[in-house]
C-alpha positions as CSV (number, residue, x, y, z in Angstrom):
1,M,168.9,149.7,204.4
2,E,167.3,147.1,202.2
3,D,169.7,144.3,201.0
4,K,168.8,144.6,197.3
5,I,170.9,146.6,194.8
6,I,168.5,148.7,192.7
7,L,169.9,149.3,189.2
8,N,167.7,151.3,186.9
9,S,168.0,150.0,183.3
10,T,168.6,153.6,182.1
11,E,171.5,154.4,184.5
12,L,175.0,153.1,185.2
13,T,174.9,153.1,189.0
14,G,173.2,150.5,191.2
15,I,172.2,151.7,194.6
16,L,171.9,149.7,197.8
17,G,169.4,151.6,200.0
18,K,167.9,153.6,197.2
19,N,164.5,153.8,198.9
20,E,166.1,155.6,201.8
21,I,165.6,158.8,199.7
22,K,162.0,158.7,200.8
23,K,163.1,160.0,204.2
24,L,163.4,163.4,202.6
25,S,159.7,163.7,202.3
26,S,159.7,164.1,206.1
27,V,161.9,167.2,206.0
28,I,160.7,168.7,202.7
29,E,157.1,169.8,202.1
30,K,155.6,166.4,201.2
31,K,153.4,167.5,198.2
32,N,156.3,169.3,196.5
33,W,158.7,166.5,197.2
34,E,156.4,163.8,195.8
35,E,155.7,165.9,192.7
36,Y,159.4,166.3,192.1
37,R,160.1,162.6,192.5
38,R,157.2,161.7,190.1
39,N,158.7,163.9,187.4
40,Y,162.2,162.6,188.1
41,D,160.9,159.1,187.7
42,L,159.1,160.0,184.5
43,A,162.3,161.4,183.0
44,S,164.3,158.4,184.3
45,N,161.9,156.3,182.2
46,L,162.7,158.4,179.1
47,N,159.7,160.7,179.2
48,L,160.8,164.2,178.0
49,L,160.1,167.1,180.4
50,D,159.7,170.7,179.3
51,F,162.9,171.7,181.1
52,P,165.6,169.7,183.0
53,I,164.4,168.5,186.4
54,Q,168.1,168.7,187.5
55,L,171.1,170.8,186.7
56,D,174.7,169.8,187.5
57,F,177.3,172.6,188.1
58,E,181.1,172.3,187.8
59,L,182.0,175.0,190.3
60,N,185.7,174.5,189.8
61,A,187.8,172.5,187.3
62,S,190.3,171.0,189.8
63,C,190.8,168.1,192.1
64,N,193.2,167.1,194.9
65,L,193.6,163.6,193.7
66,K,194.7,162.0,190.4
67,C,192.6,158.8,190.2
68,P,193.5,156.6,187.2
69,M,189.8,156.2,186.2
70,C,189.5,160.0,185.8
71,P,190.8,162.1,182.9
72,I,192.1,164.7,185.5
73,S,194.9,162.3,186.2
74,A,196.2,162.9,182.7
75,E,195.9,166.7,182.8
76,S,198.4,169.3,184.0
77,P,197.5,171.1,187.3
78,K,198.6,174.4,185.7
79,G,195.8,176.9,185.2
80,K,193.5,175.0,187.6
81,G,193.3,177.6,190.3
82,K,190.6,180.2,191.1
83,N,190.5,181.4,187.5
84,T,188.5,178.2,186.8
85,W,185.9,178.9,189.5
86,F,182.2,179.2,188.4
87,D,180.9,182.7,188.8
88,F,178.5,183.0,191.7
89,E,176.4,185.8,190.2
90,F,175.9,183.7,187.0
91,F,175.0,180.7,189.2
92,K,172.3,182.9,190.8
93,E,170.9,183.9,187.5
94,L,170.7,180.3,186.3
95,I,169.0,179.2,189.5
96,D,166.5,182.0,189.4
97,Y,165.5,181.2,185.8
98,S,165.6,177.4,186.2
99,V,163.4,177.3,189.3
100,K,160.7,179.2,187.4
101,K,161.0,176.7,184.6
102,G,160.7,173.6,186.9
103,T,164.1,172.6,188.0
104,K,163.9,170.9,191.5
105,A,167.4,169.4,192.0
106,I,171.0,170.4,191.6
107,K,174.3,168.5,191.9
108,L,177.2,170.8,192.8
109,N,180.0,169.1,191.0
110,Y,180.9,167.4,187.7
111,I,184.3,165.6,187.7
112,N,185.9,168.0,190.1
113,E,186.3,168.1,193.9
114,P,183.9,170.9,195.0
115,L,185.1,171.3,198.6
116,I,188.3,172.9,197.2
117,R,186.1,176.1,197.1
118,N,186.1,177.8,200.4
119,D,182.8,179.6,199.5
120,F,181.0,176.4,198.6
121,I,178.3,176.8,201.3
122,K,176.9,180.0,199.7
123,F,175.8,178.0,196.6
124,I,173.8,175.6,198.7
125,D,172.3,178.5,200.7
126,Y,171.2,180.4,197.6
127,A,169.7,177.4,195.8
128,K,167.8,176.4,199.0
129,K,166.4,179.9,199.5
130,K,165.2,180.0,195.9
131,G,163.2,176.7,196.1
132,I,165.6,173.9,195.0
133,L,164.3,170.9,196.9
134,D,167.2,168.4,196.3
135,I,170.8,169.6,196.6
136,Y,173.7,167.2,196.6
137,F,177.3,166.6,195.5
138,S,180.1,164.1,195.4
139,T,183.4,164.4,197.2
140,N,186.5,162.3,197.9
141,G,186.2,163.1,201.5
142,I,189.7,164.5,202.0
143,L,188.5,168.0,202.9
144,L,185.4,166.8,204.9
145,K,186.8,168.2,208.2
146,D,184.6,168.9,211.3
147,E,184.1,172.6,210.6
148,I,182.8,172.2,207.0
149,S,180.8,169.1,208.1
150,K,178.9,171.2,210.6
151,K,178.2,173.8,208.0
152,L,177.1,171.3,205.4
153,I,174.8,169.5,207.8
154,N,173.1,172.8,208.8
155,S,173.0,174.2,205.3
156,G,169.9,172.4,203.9
157,L,172.0,170.0,201.8
158,T,169.9,167.0,201.2
159,R,172.5,164.4,200.2
160,I,176.2,163.9,200.1
161,Q,178.1,161.2,198.3
162,I,181.7,160.2,199.3
163,S,183.7,158.2,196.7
164,I,185.9,155.7,198.4
165,D,186.3,152.6,196.1
166,A,188.3,150.5,198.5
167,V,188.5,148.7,201.8
168,T,192.2,148.5,202.3
169,Q,194.9,151.2,202.0
170,E,196.8,149.0,199.5
171,T,193.8,149.0,197.1
172,Y,193.0,152.7,197.8
173,D,196.5,153.6,196.8
174,K,195.8,152.1,193.4
175,V,192.4,153.7,192.7
176,R,192.9,157.0,194.6
177,P,196.6,157.6,194.9
178,G,197.6,160.4,197.2
179,G,194.8,159.9,199.7
180,N,194.7,158.5,203.2
181,L,191.9,155.9,203.5
182,K,192.1,155.8,207.3
183,K,191.7,159.6,207.5
184,I,188.8,159.7,205.1
185,I,187.0,157.0,207.1
186,E,187.6,159.1,210.2
187,N,186.1,162.1,208.4
188,I,183.0,160.2,207.4
189,N,182.5,158.7,210.9
190,N,182.9,162.2,212.4
191,F,180.4,163.6,209.9
192,L,177.9,160.9,210.9
193,K,178.5,161.6,214.6
194,I,178.0,165.4,214.2
195,K,174.8,164.7,212.2
196,N,173.5,162.5,214.9
197,E,174.4,165.0,217.6
198,L,172.5,167.7,215.8
199,N,169.6,165.3,215.4
200,K,169.4,165.9,211.6
201,T,167.8,163.7,209.0
202,T,169.8,165.4,206.2
203,P,172.0,165.2,204.4
204,L,171.6,161.5,203.6
205,V,175.0,159.9,203.3
206,R,176.0,157.6,200.4
207,V,179.4,156.0,199.9
208,N,180.4,155.1,196.3
209,F,182.4,152.3,194.8
210,V,183.5,152.4,191.1
211,K,184.3,148.8,189.9
212,T,187.7,148.5,188.3
213,E,190.3,145.8,187.8
214,F,192.1,147.2,190.9
215,N,189.3,146.9,193.5
216,E,186.5,144.5,192.2
217,F,187.5,141.7,194.7
218,E,186.8,144.1,197.6
219,L,183.2,145.0,196.6
220,E,181.5,142.5,199.0
221,K,183.6,143.6,201.9
222,F,183.0,147.2,201.0
223,I,179.2,146.7,201.2
224,K,179.5,144.8,204.6
225,T,181.7,147.6,206.0
226,W,179.2,150.4,205.2
227,E,175.7,148.9,205.0
228,D,174.9,149.6,208.7
229,K,176.6,153.0,208.9
230,V,175.3,155.0,205.9
231,D,172.0,155.6,204.1
232,M,173.0,154.4,200.7
233,I,175.8,152.6,198.8
234,G,176.4,153.4,195.2
235,I,178.0,150.7,193.0
236,Q,179.0,152.2,189.7
237,E,179.9,150.6,186.4
238,F,183.4,151.6,185.2
239,V,183.2,154.3,182.6
240,K,186.2,154.4,180.3
241,P,188.0,157.8,180.7
242,T,188.5,160.1,177.7
243,K,192.2,160.3,178.4
244,V,194.4,158.3,180.8
245,V,198.0,157.9,181.9
246,K,197.6,154.1,181.8
247,K,194.9,151.9,180.4
248,I,192.4,150.6,182.9
249,I,189.6,148.1,182.6
250,S,186.9,146.4,184.7
251,N,186.7,142.6,184.6
252,K,183.2,142.7,186.0
253,T,181.5,145.3,183.9
254,I,178.0,144.2,183.1
255,K,177.1,144.0,179.4
256,K,174.1,146.2,179.0
257,K,171.5,144.8,176.6
258,N,169.2,147.4,175.1
259,F,170.6,150.1,177.4
260,K,168.9,153.5,177.0
261,C,170.4,156.4,178.9
262,S,168.0,158.6,180.8
263,F,170.4,161.5,181.3
264,P,169.3,163.5,178.2
265,F,165.7,163.3,179.4
266,K,166.3,164.7,182.8
267,Q,169.5,166.7,183.3
268,L,172.0,169.1,181.9
269,V,175.6,169.8,183.1
270,I,177.0,173.4,183.0
271,N,180.8,173.2,183.3
272,N,183.1,175.9,184.6
273,E,183.5,177.4,181.1
274,K,179.7,177.8,180.8
275,Q,179.5,174.9,178.3
276,V,176.3,173.0,178.5
277,L,176.8,169.2,178.4
278,P,174.1,166.5,177.8
279,C,176.0,163.9,180.0
280,C,177.4,163.6,183.5
281,T,180.3,161.4,182.6
282,F,183.7,162.2,181.2
283,W,182.4,162.0,177.7
284,G,180.0,164.9,178.2
285,E,182.5,167.5,177.1
286,E,182.9,165.8,173.7
287,L,179.2,166.2,173.2
288,A,179.0,169.8,174.3
289,L,175.8,171.5,173.1
290,Q,176.7,175.2,173.3
291,K,178.3,177.9,175.5
292,I,175.7,179.9,177.4
293,E,175.8,183.7,178.1
294,K,172.4,184.1,179.7
295,A,170.0,181.8,181.6
296,E,167.5,181.6,178.7
297,D,170.2,179.8,176.7
298,L,169.5,176.7,178.8
299,L,166.1,176.2,177.2
300,E,167.7,176.6,173.8
301,A,170.3,173.9,174.7
302,W,167.5,171.6,176.1
303,N,165.5,171.8,172.9
304,S,168.5,171.8,170.5
305,S,168.8,169.5,167.5
306,K,171.8,167.8,169.2
307,M,169.7,166.9,172.2
308,K,166.8,165.7,170.1
309,H,169.2,163.5,168.1
310,L,170.8,162.1,171.3
311,R,167.4,161.3,172.8
312,Q,166.1,159.6,169.7
313,K,169.2,157.3,169.4
314,H,168.7,156.2,173.0
315,L,164.9,155.7,172.6
316,N,165.7,153.5,169.6
317,G,168.4,151.5,171.5
318,E,171.0,152.8,169.1
319,Y,173.5,154.3,171.6
320,Q,176.4,152.5,169.8
321,D,175.9,154.9,166.8
322,I,177.2,157.7,169.0
323,P,181.0,157.0,169.6
324,Q,181.0,158.9,172.9
325,C,178.0,156.9,174.3
326,K,179.5,153.6,173.1
327,N,182.8,154.5,174.9
328,C,180.9,155.5,178.0
329,I,178.5,152.5,178.2
330,D,180.8,149.7,176.8
331,G,184.2,151.1,177.4
332,G,184.9,149.1,180.5
333,L,184.4,145.8,178.7
334,A,187.8,145.8,177.0
């Protein structure tokens, strides 16, 4: 892993080891992989594609933690059961259509914990079979037991991100109350061991650290703890939640000069209610584009006037004119 944190000026997460993603060209047909990454880089530099290169799916609207930097912490768990699960048949319809239109990557979560679903693997299997090259998701690691780890490693998943945000249990209790840090580290180490035993390159493993007032002093130690164990380390700027139980800030949020978000140029989110969102953060739901009933509606959402307005504001460096974008990008400063 290189020792330089790569932070794209159009994104909120800096990545240590970002170039490790090139390993995937050895397990995915090289020509297809390189074409996908070229188009992804074009979109990351605010060049508009005909169709999103990536789709994010919220497969369930629930989580097994109540982290203070997440709006789920301020929501009631009532009504968060299987009735919120994303329909697999509709997922297949969206994948079939999107692959034909040029989508090459999917992320299988939004702000939820995807491993709550006991049928999670079938979403990976179907997407892989239909030609999606890059499949990944984020998890808090609580449910990353040996059995599901083996299935994930053998499924064709290309990347997995585990959100930890702490080095000590005392700090972990503040940022991810209800979890056991020792157990999660054990789950990750076992995952890495199984992957090594199976002699697999994929999935690449990334651990994440969201900077907040509760954990910022542990960042350097966090990096030293994981830099020789995993492929990548994500260091994310704090994004102010849409709703909270208690106000939370970051004392080390970096002031972004002339920030221009690349998300509206490369991705769409489809939440569990079939709402299409232009943003992967908590604020995406406040900028919902439309509810979709058929796969073709994705193209309509991608070319909608709302999306065009959003893109133009970011191209002009005027994100502060959109309250949700201002709260997302600058919210951690105060």
